[in-house]
N, C-alpha and C positions, 0 to 999 in steps of 0.2 A: 432425754430428748424432750424439748419443751412442747412439742405437739401433743405429747401424751400427758401433760399436766392437766389435772382436773380443774374445772372452773369452780370457784367458791360458791357460786349460786347457779340455779338452773336458768338457762337462757333458751327461750323458744327458738329453734333453728329457722323456722320460716319467717318469723316476724322480727328476728334480730333481738338485740338487747343492749343495755348499757353496762359497760365494764367498770369496775373500780379502778382507781389509778394504778394500784399494784398489779392488777390483772392485765391492764392494757399493755404494759411493757412486755409481758410474756406473750400476749396475743400478737403483738407486732412482730416479735421474733418468730413465732410460729407461722405467721402469714408469709414471712420472707422465705422460710424453709419450705413451706407448702408450694409457693410459686416457683421455687428453684426446681421442684420435682414435677411441675406441671408443664405441658406443652403450650406455651403462651402464644403460639402462632394461630391457634384455633379460635373461632368466634361462634357466637350464637349457640345453637343446640349441640354442636360438635364440642364446644368448650365445656358445656354442662356435662356431656357424656364423659369427657376426659376427667372432669372433677369427680364424677361418680366413681370412675375406675381408681383414682388415687385414694379416695375415701375408703373404698373396699380394701385396697392394698394396705393402707395404714391401719385399718381395723384388724386385719389379719396379723399384722405385726404386734398390735396391742394385745391380741388374744393369746400370743405365745406365753406371756407371763401374767396375764390377767383374765382368769376365767369369768365367764358370765353365765347367767342362768337361762338365757334365751335359747330356745331349741325349736326344731321343726314342728309345726303343728300347734305351737302355743297360741299365737295370734292375739294375745292380750292387747297389744298396742294397735291392732287392726279394728278394734271396736270403739272408735271415736272418729271425729270429723277430720279425716286426713286431707290436707290441702297441698297445693303446689303452684308453681309459677307457670306462665305461658310456655316458656321454653321446655320445662319438664313435661308439660302436657303434649307438646309437639313430639317429644321422644316416645311417649306412650302411644300416641296415634300411629306413628311410624312403625312401632313394634307390632301393633295390632294388625296393620295392613298386610304384614308378611306372614301372619299366622294362617294355618289352613282354615278353610271356610267354616267348617262346623264348630271348632272351638272359638273362633272369632265371633260367630253368631251367638253362641251361648253367653259369652262375656258381654257383648253389646246389649243383649236382652236384659241381662242383670243390671247393667249400668242405666239403661233407659228406665227401668222400673224405679230405681233409686232416684234418678233425676227428677221424675215426675213427683215423687214423694217430697223431695227436697225443695222443688219449686213451689209446691203448695205450702210447705212449712215456711219458706222464705217470705211468701206473700202475706201469710198470717202474721208473722213477726213484724214485717214491714208496715202493715196496716195498723198495728198496735203501738208503733214507735212514735215519739213526740213529733208534732207537726214541724216541718222545716228541716228535719234531720236528713242529711244526704243518705240515699239508699245504696250505699256501697257495701260489698260483702264484708270488708274488714270491720266496718262499724257495727255489723250485725253478728259478728263472729261469736261473741260470748253467748247470746241467747240461742244461736243456732247450735253451738256445741252442747249446751245443756239439753236441748231438745233432742239432739241426735245421739247423745252418749249412750253406749250400750248396743248400738246398731253396728253391724259389720260394714267395713269399707266395701264399696261397690265392686272392687276388684278381688275381694276375698272369695275363693271358690268353696264348693261344698266339702272339700277335704281339709278345709281350714288352712289353706296355703295361698300365697299370692299368685294370681294368674298373670301378673306383669312383672315378676320378680327381677328380671334383668334390667328393667328400666324403672324400678321403684323410686319414689321421690327421695329427696334429701332428708325429709322428716323420717322416713322409714329407715334409711341407711344409718342414721345417727341414733336410732332408738335401741338402746341396750341397757341392761341392768345386771347387777349381781345380787339384787334383793331376792331372798329366798321365798317371798310370797308369789313371785312370778313363776309361771310354768306349771302350777299345780291345778288339778281338776277341782271343781266345786266340791265333789265328794271328799277328796283328800283334805281340803281346807275345813270343811264342816267337821271332819273327824278330829281336827286339832283344836276345836273350840271357838268360843265367841271372839277372842282376841285375834285369832288368825283370820276370821271372816272380816273383822273390822279393817285389818291391815290390807286385805285383798281389795276391799271396797275403796279404800283410799288410793290404792294403786302402787305399783313398785316405784322406787326412787330411781330416776334415770341417771346414768353415768354421762356427764357432759365433758368432753375433752376439747382442748383448744382447736384441734384440726376440724372438729365438727362445726364449730362456729365460723372458722375461716372459710370452710367450703360453702356453708350457707350464705355467708356474706358475699362471696365471689359470684355465686349464682344470682343473688339480688343485683349486684353491680352489672352483671351481663344482661339481666332482664331490663334494667333501666337504660342501658346503652342501646339495646336493640329496639325496645318499644317506647322509650321515653318516660316510662313510669314502671313502678313495681306493682304487679298484680299477683296476689296470692288468693286463690279461689278453691273452695272444696272440690275434690275430684269429680264427684257426680255433677256438680254445677257447671263444670267446663263444657259438658255436652250440650247445653243450650246457649252457650256463647256462640255468636255467628261464625267465628273462625272454625269451630269444630262441630257445629250442629248438623251440618249435612252428612258428615261421616257417621254420626251416631243415630240420626233419625232419617 
């Protein structure tokens, strides 16, 4: 099934990517199959929710014959600048609104703390960027990621698990690997020697499947349809965007 064909190169799911000519034909077939299994009557965040459900379903199908090293509590991929679209953030806020008051308060406090840190970091990078450069998040993404790398996602809890797992972003849903450097503790890695530590620092090589890219692109298309533009913003940064600021602050 072409949805499970691997892409020849890594393509960042949030920002999209350019496919080679040979890949594009497979991608178009995969997109057609994906759309045939999707409820195409839905719009906005309901459509994104339906895309999430189908990605999860396809991932389970993939895992029947393709083991991965990801496991509960690993959280390696949660220690970087996770971003999402407006529609995905709407689903996250909807989810938080229906949580009991105490766990919701704990999550919001953690997000607020990271938001203030990220805002300060953003202003510092913004001030040091060349004059006249538009101050959009996507143009500051690379320096922000470098400065943030190694810090946990603002929705990662003290048990090293995702506190918004049912509505986690497409970035999170498509993060998977069969690289054996992932999922090991620092102590286990150190015991294996210098080469193992180097590989862990480089990070596991992700598995990118065509349905991953199809799902991401469909979310981008829906974002542009609803909002007239594609906005991909770090999770903690959404909480000081006017649309969501009142909820978090």
